[in-house]
N, C-alpha and C positions, 0 to 999 in steps of 0.2 A: 236825148230828152231826159233831163234829170227828174227822177220820179218824185222828189219832194216838191217840185214845182207844178206837178200835174194835178188836174182835176180828174175825176173818174172818167168823164166824157172825153177829155183829151187823151187819156191813156187808151181808151177803147178805140178812138180814131187812129191812134198811132199803131195799135195792134192790127187794125184792119188794113192800114197802109202797108205795113210790113208783109202781111199775108198776101196782099195783091202783088207786091214786088216779088215775093218768092214764087208765086204762081206764074208770073210773066217772065221770070228769068230762067233761061235755059242753060246758061254757062256761068254759074255762080261758084266762086272758089269756096273751098271748104272753110277757110278762115272767115270769109264774108258771111257764109251761111251760119257759122257758129256765132258770130257777132250778132246777127239778126235774131237767132233763136234765143240767145242769152238776154237780149233786150226784151223780147216778148215774155220770157219767163219772169223778169223783173217787173214788167208792167202788169202781168197777171197776178203776181203776188201783191202788188200795190192795190189792184182792183179788189182782190179778195179781202184785204184788210179794210178797205173802204166800206165794202158791203157788210163785213162783220161789225164795224163801228156803227154803221147806220142801223143794223138790226138791234144792237144794244140800245141805241137811242130810242128806237121805236118801241121796244119792250117797256122802257121807262114811261113813255107817253101812254101806251095802251094799258099797262098794268102798274100804275104809280104806287100802289100799296105793297107791291112785291119787291121792294128795294133790297 
C-alpha cells in the first residue's frame, strides 16, 4: 500500500490488519516479519504527519489572529 495514496483511516486499517496477521502467525520468516514491521513504521510516520498537519490547521481555525 503506497503511503501517498492512503488516507489516515486507510493507514490505520492497514496497521490493524498487519498486527492481526502478526498475532495469528506462528511461523513467519524473519524477512516477512521485517517487511511487515517496515510497512507499519512507514504507515505510522504517515499517520503522525497527517495528525501534525491537522493540528496546524486546527490551530489556524481556533486561533486565527496568531498566524
